[in-house]
C-alpha positions in Angstrom: -18.2 -40.6 -1.9 -17.4 -37.6 0.3 -19.2 -36.8 3.5 -21.2 -33.7 2.8 -22.8 -31.0 4.9 -26.2 -30.3 3.5 -28.0 -27.0 3.7 -31.7 -27.4 2.5 -33.1 -24.2 1.2 -36.9 -24.0 0.4 -37.7 -21.9 -2.7 -39.9 -19.7 -0.5 -36.8 -18.5 1.2 -35.4 -16.9 -2.0 -38.6 -15.0 -2.6 -40.5 -17.2 -5.0 -43.5 -17.5 -2.8 -45.3 -20.1 -0.8 -47.2 -21.6 -3.7 -44.1 -22.5 -5.6 -42.4 -23.8 -2.5 -45.4 -26.2 -2.0 -44.8 -27.6 -5.6 -41.0 -27.9 -5.6 -38.1 -28.0 -3.1 -34.5 -27.1 -3.8 -31.6 -28.5 -1.9 -28.1 -27.0 -1.9 -25.2 -29.0 -0.5 -21.9 -27.3 0.3 -19.1 -29.9 0.7 -15.4 -30.1 0.5 -12.1 -31.7 1.3 -9.0 -30.1 2.8 -5.9 -32.3 2.5 -2.4 -31.3 3.2 0.6 -33.7 3.2 4.4 -33.8 3.4 6.1 -35.8 0.6 9.7 -36.8 0.2 11.1 -38.2 -3.1 14.5 -39.1 -4.3 16.2 -38.8 -7.7 14.8 -35.3 -8.3 16.3 -32.6 -10.4 19.5 -32.6 -12.5 21.5 -33.6 -9.5 19.2 -36.5 -8.6 18.8 -35.1 -5.1 16.1 -35.8 -2.5 13.2 -33.4 -2.4 10.9 -32.8 0.6 7.9 -30.5 0.1 4.4 -29.8 1.4 1.7 -30.7 -1.0 -1.9 -29.6 -1.1 -3.3 -33.0 -1.5 -1.8 -36.4 -0.7 -4.7 -38.8 -0.5 -7.2 -36.4 -2.1 -6.8 -33.1 -3.9 -8.3 -30.3 -1.8 -11.6 -29.0 -3.2 -14.9 -27.5 -2.5 -18.2 -27.8 -4.4 -21.9 -27.3 -4.6 -24.5 -29.9 -5.3 -28.0 -28.5 -6.2 -31.2 -30.5 -6.6 -34.7 -29.4 -7.4 -37.7 -31.7 -7.1 -39.7 -31.5 -10.3 -42.3 -34.0 -9.1 -43.2 -37.4 -10.5 -39.9 -38.8 -9.4 -37.9 -36.3 -11.5 -35.4 -33.7 -10.4 -33.1 -31.0 -11.9 -29.5 -31.0 -10.7 -26.3 -29.0 -11.0 -22.8 -29.5 -9.8 -19.7 -27.3 -9.6 -16.3 -28.3 -8.1 -13.2 -26.1 -7.6 -9.9 -27.7 -6.8 -7.0 -25.9 -5.1 -3.6 -26.5 -3.4 -4.3 -26.3 0.3 -0.5 -25.8 1.0 -0.6 -22.4 -0.7 -4.3 -21.6 -1.0 -3.9 -21.2 -4.8 -5.8 -22.9 -7.5 -4.1 -25.6 -9.6 -2.3 -23.6 -12.3 -2.8 -26.3 -14.9 -6.6 -26.6 -14.4 -9.6 -24.5 -15.0 -11.2 -22.8 -12.0 -14.1 -25.3 -11.9 -12.7 -28.8 -12.7 -16.3 -30.0 -12.9 -19.3 -28.0 -13.8 -22.5 -29.5 -15.2 -26.3 -29.3 -15.1 -28.8 -32.0 -15.8 -32.1 -33.8 -15.4 -32.8 -37.1 -13.6 -36.0 -39.1 -13.7 -37.5 -42.6 -14.3 -35.8 -42.9 -17.6 -32.2 -42.1 -16.5 -30.0 -39.1 -16.0 -28.8 -36.6 -18.6 -26.0 -34.2 -17.7 -24.2 -31.5 -19.7 -20.9 -29.6 -19.1 -17.5 -30.5 -17.9 -17.6 -34.0 -16.3 -15.6 -37.1 -15.4 -15.3 -39.3 -18.5 -16.6 -42.8 -18.7 -13.2 -44.4 -18.2 -12.8 -42.6 -14.9 -16.3 -43.5 -13.9 -16.1 -47.2 -14.4 -12.7 -47.6 -12.7 -13.4 -45.6 -9.6 -16.9 -47.1 -9.1 -15.9 -50.7 -9.9 -12.3 -51.5 -9.2 -10.7 -48.5 -7.5 -7.3 -48.8 -6.0 -8.4 -48.4 -2.4 -11.8 -49.0 -0.7 -11.7 -45.8 1.3 -10.4 -43.6 -1.5 -10.6 -44.3 -5.3 -6.9 -43.5 -5.7 -4.1 -41.6 -4.0 -3.8 -38.2 -5.5 0.0 -37.9 -5.0 0.6 -41.2 -6.8 -2.0 -42.5 -9.3 -0.6 -44.4 -12.3 -4.0 -45.6 -13.4 -5.1 -42.0 -14.2 -2.5 -41.8 -17.0 -4.7 -44.3 -18.8 -8.0 -42.4 -18.4 -7.7 -40.1 -21.5 -7.5 -37.0 -19.3 -10.1 -38.3 -16.8 -12.4 -35.2 -17.4 -14.2 -34.1 -20.5 -15.3 -30.6 -21.4 -18.4 -29.8 -23.6 -19.7 -33.2 -22.7 -23.1 -34.9 -22.8 -23.6 -38.0 -20.6 -26.7 -40.2 -20.3 -26.8 -42.8 -17.5 -29.4 -45.5 -17.0 -29.6 -47.9 -14.0 -31.8 -50.6 -12.8 -33.8 -49.8 -9.6 -31.4 -51.8 -7.5 -28.4 -50.3 -9.3 -27.0 -53.7 -10.0 -26.7 -52.7 -13.6 -25.4 -49.2 -14.5 -24.6 -48.0 -18.0 -23.5 -44.6 -19.3 -23.0 -43.1 -22.8 -20.9 -40.0 -23.4 -20.4 -37.6 -26.3 -18.2 -34.5 -26.2 -18.1 -31.8 -28.9 -15.0 -30.9 -30.8 -16.3 -27.4 -31.6 -14.2 -27.0 -34.7 -10.8 -27.4 -32.9 -8.2 -28.4 -35.5 -4.6 -27.6 -36.6 -5.4 -25.6 -39.8 -4.3 -22.2 -38.3 -1.3 -23.8 -36.6 -0.2 -25.3 -39.9 -0.5 -22.0 -41.7 1.5 -20.2 -39.1 4.2 -22.9 -39.1 4.5 -22.8 -42.9 4.7 -19.0 -42.8 7.5 -19.2 -40.2 9.4 -21.7 -42.4 8.9 -19.6 -45.5 10.2 -16.5 -43.8 13.3 -18.3 -42.5 14.0 -19.7 -46.0 13.6 -16.2 -47.6 16.0 -14.7 -45.1 18.6 -17.4 -45.7 18.3 -17.1 -49.5 18.4 -13.4 -49.3 21.9 -13.5 -47.8 23.6 -16.4 -49.6 27.1 -15.4 -48.6 26.4 -15.7 -44.9 24.3 -18.8 -45.4 27.1 -20.5 -47.4 29.6 -19.7 -44.6 27.2 -21.1 -41.9 26.6 -24.2 -44.0 30.3 -24.8 -44.4 30.9 -24.4 -40.7 28.1 -26.9 -40.0 29.5 -29.4 -42.5 26.5 -29.2 -44.8 25.7 -28.2 -48.3 23.7 -24.9 -48.7 20.4 -26.7 -49.6 20.9 -29.1 -46.6 21.6 -26.2 -44.2 18.5 -24.2 -45.5 16.3 -27.3 -45.1 17.5 -27.8 -41.6 17.0 -24.2 -40.6 13.5 -24.2 -42.1 12.6 -27.3 -40.2 13.8 -25.7 -37.0 11.7 -22.6 -37.6 8.7 -24.7 -38.3 9.2 -26.9 -35.2 9.9 -23.9 -33.0 6.7 -22.2 -34.1 4.6 -25.3 -33.7 6.0 -26.1 -30.2 5.2 -22.6 -29.0 1.6 -22.7 -30.3 0.6 -26.3 -29.8 -0.5 -25.6 -26.2 -3.3 -23.3 -27.4 -4.7 -26.0 -29.7 -4.2 -28.7 -27.1 -6.3 -26.8 -24.6 -9.2 -26.7 -27.1 -12.2 -29.0 -27.3 -11.9 -32.6 -28.2 -14.5 -34.9 -29.7 -15.1 -38.0 -27.6 -17.5 -40.9 -27.9 -17.8 -43.8 -25.5 -19.6 -45.6 -22.7 -19.3 -48.0 -19.8 -21.3 -50.9 -18.3 -21.0 -52.1 -14.7 -22.6 -54.9 -12.8 -22.5 -55.3 -9.0 -24.0 -57.9 -6.6 -23.0 -59.8 -3.4 -19.7 -58.0 -3.1 -18.7 -58.6 -6.7 -18.4 -55.8 -9.2 -17.3 -56.1 -12.8 -17.3 -53.5 -15.6 -15.6 -52.1 -18.6 -15.5 -48.9 -20.6 -14.4 -47.5 -24.0 -13.7 -44.0 -25.1 -12.5 -42.7 -28.5 -10.9 -39.3 -28.6 -10.6 -37.5 -31.9 -7.5 -35.3 -31.8 -7.2 -31.9 -33.6 -4.6 -33.2 -36.0 -6.8 -36.0 -37.3 -5.5 -38.9 -35.1 -7.7 -41.0 -32.9 -6.9 -42.2 -29.4 -8.8 -45.4 -28.5 -8.8 -46.2 -24.8 -10.6 -49.0 -23.0 -10.5 -50.7 -19.7 -11.9 -53.9 -18.1 -11.8 -55.1 -14.5 -13.5 -56.1 -11.3 -13.4 -56.2 -7.5 -14.5 -58.3 -4.6 -15.5 -57.2 -1.1 -16.0 -59.6 1.8 -16.1 -58.1 5.3 -12.9 -56.3 5.9 -11.2 -57.6 2.7 -11.2 -55.8 -0.7 -9.5 -57.2 -3.8 -9.3 -55.6 -7.3 -7.9 -56.4 -10.7 -8.0 -54.3 -13.9 -6.6 -53.8 -17.4 -6.4 -50.7 -19.5 -5.1 -49.9 -23.0 -4.5 -46.7 -25.0 -3.7 -46.9 -28.7 -3.1 -43.9 -31.0 -4.2 -44.3 -34.6 -1.9 -41.8 -36.3 -0.8 -41.4 -39.9 3.0 -40.6 -39.7 4.0 -37.7 -41.9 6.9 -37.7 -44.3 10.1 -35.5 -43.9 8.8 -32.8 -46.3 5.1 -32.8 -45.2 5.0 -29.8 -42.9 1.3 -29.9 -42.4 1.5 -33.6 -41.5 4.4 -33.0 -39.1 2.4 -30.3 -37.3 -0.6 -32.6 -37.0 1.5 -35.4 -35.6 3.3 -33.1 -33.2 0.0 -31.7 -31.9 -1.7 -35.0 -31.4 1.3 -36.6 -29.7 1.7 -33.6 -27.4 -1.9 -34.0 -26.3 -1.6 -37.7 -25.6 1.8 -37.1 -24.0 0.2 -34.7 -21.5 -2.3 -37.5 -20.6 0.4 -40.2 -20.2 3.2 -38.3 -18.4 3.5 -36.5 -15.1 4.7 -37.8 -11.8 1.2 -37.8 -10.2 0.1 -40.1 -13.0 2.9 -42.5 -12.1 4.7 -40.9 -15.0 7.1 -41.8 -17.7 7.7 -40.1 -21.1 5.8 -41.2 -24.1 8.0 -39.8 -26.9 6.9 -41.2 -30.2 5.2 -44.3 -28.7 1.6 -44.9 -29.9 0.5 -47.7 -27.5 0.4 -48.1 -23.7 -1.0 -51.0 -21.7 -1.4 -51.4 -17.9 -2.4 -54.1 -15.5 -3.4 -53.2 -12.0 -3.9 -55.5 -9.0 -4.3 -54.8 -5.3 -6.0 -55.4 -2.0 -7.2 -53.5 1.0 -8.0 -54.6 4.5 -9.8 -52.9 7.3 -7.7 -53.9 10.3 -9.9 -52.2 12.8 -12.9 -49.9 12.4 -10.5 -47.0 12.3 -7.5 -48.4 10.5 -7.3 -49.4 6.8 -4.3 -50.7 4.9 -3.8 -51.2 1.2 -1.2 -52.4 -1.3 -1.3 -51.9 -5.1 0.8 -52.9 -8.0 0.7 -51.5 -11.6 2.7 -52.9 -14.6 2.8 -50.9 -17.8 4.2 -51.5 -21.2 4.8 -48.9 -23.9 5.5 -49.6 -27.6 5.3 -48.1 -31.2 8.2 -45.7 -31.1 9.9 -46.0 -34.5 13.5 -45.7 -33.1 12.7 -47.7 -30.0 13.9 -45.1 -27.6 10.6 -44.8 -25.8 9.6 -48.5 -25.9 9.8 -50.2 -22.6 8.1 -51.1 -19.3 7.3 -49.5 -16.0 6.4 -50.9 -12.6 4.6 -48.9 -9.9 4.0 -50.0 -6.3 2.2 -48.2 -3.4 1.5 -49.3 0.1 -0.8 -47.1 2.3 -2.4 -47.0 5.7 -5.2 -44.7 6.7 -6.4 -44.0 10.3 -9.8 -42.4 10.8 -10.1 -40.1 13.8 -13.8 -39.7 12.9 -16.1 -39.9 9.9 -14.7 -36.6 8.7 -11.0 -36.6 9.6 -8.3 -39.1 8.9 -4.5 -39.3 8.7 -2.5 -41.4 6.1 0.9 -42.7 5.4 2.1 -44.1 2.1 5.2 -45.4 0.4 5.5 -45.6 -3.4 8.2 -46.8 -5.8 8.6 -46.5 -9.6 11.0 -48.4 -11.7 11.3 -48.0 -15.5 13.3 -50.0 -18.1 13.7 -50.0 -21.9 14.9 -47.5 -24.5 17.1 -44.5 -23.8 14.0 -42.2 -23.6 12.2 -44.3 -21.0 12.6 -42.0 -17.9 10.4 -40.5 -15.2 11.1 -36.9 -16.3 13.4 -35.0 -18.7 15.2 -33.1 -15.9 16.5 -35.9 -13.7 16.4 -38.6 -16.4 15.7 -40.9 -13.4 14.5 -44.5 -14.0 13.7 -45.2 -10.3 12.0 -43.0 -7.7 10.7 -43.7 -4.2 8.2 -41.4 -2.4 7.0 -41.2 1.2 3.9 -39.3 1.9 2.2 -38.5 5.2 -0.8 -36.2 5.7 -4.1 -35.2 7.2 -7.4 -34.9 5.5 -10.7 -33.4 6.6 -14.0 -33.7 4.7 -17.0 -31.5 5.3 
């Protein structure tokens, strides 16, 4: 984990008195990472040009956090953790994320640890602790295809219970996250009202509607149906983000075993989506460490269990669109390797890599990911993707290091298989160099 600067604060110092300080001690750790890199990529934008930019996190996203522990006696303690992530190149917070990416409180004792709040989910936990991409950093923040398989990586409104053997050879965690009534009912009603209003307007001026239908080469009923569908879809698309940002019910767990340089583990997480679909995600893998050598191998699968709506089922279409949009936000995005999900309902990924500590200061790593996507009815988003990254990291000290990495993405398959919808690129190469300091 990160190097941390600890500031121990006795309870007596905050005015609670010497008698309480004798019974319990509090420790507050202020820690953080500041990482700034320069990244160049090709095939960017509509002209498929090269793009060079400064990024506020190449190897790691910049962040600061507080860890709090209070000794409760008898081997038990209370704990709290908050973590804010920001873009060090601009000083601004990540516009797509909450102010605190992690924020939880808990109790830890002889019978395990219970935490409550916004936390890493069990898929992220098992991969990064058992078969992470690099031995000196769980993944590279500027290029991390494996995180597209982690069902969002973080879970809000989450309960986690972790139990480990004294040696921590065996570690297991169970997770439950609350949906808090988040569903598509209000969204469906709004979409239906938008469709009804559009239909009433068209039927209220049949002369203009008839002329428009003739110009479009349609009958009047066909034209009205098309226009109503457009109104419904426009309303839904504009309002899905509000539903997608709401709470999601999640249930899952992971189990990990480590001894003599060998670690193996697996995890499963079911996410119940607001429209009634389920996303089943699971992963299995392991790693081996021997002196300067590190090897890792893993597999992950995401499968959406979705009931496809018929052409006239507005409520069903809204539910489908909402659930696919949520899963699409998990699966796409350049920093997650990135390629568009479209109507696909299954994605699989194999990851394999190695790291080698060339000198006490210099580490090198190479990683390869192969992904397959399927389930799109028209085949446009069925296909494959290959991701490769090579990175070297030089440590000036325990706290400060520099890194250089080259990554390459290649996608094949249906017409919709592309890295992004602006460039429509199927290949992209990136070069990243940066400096990171941990405190």
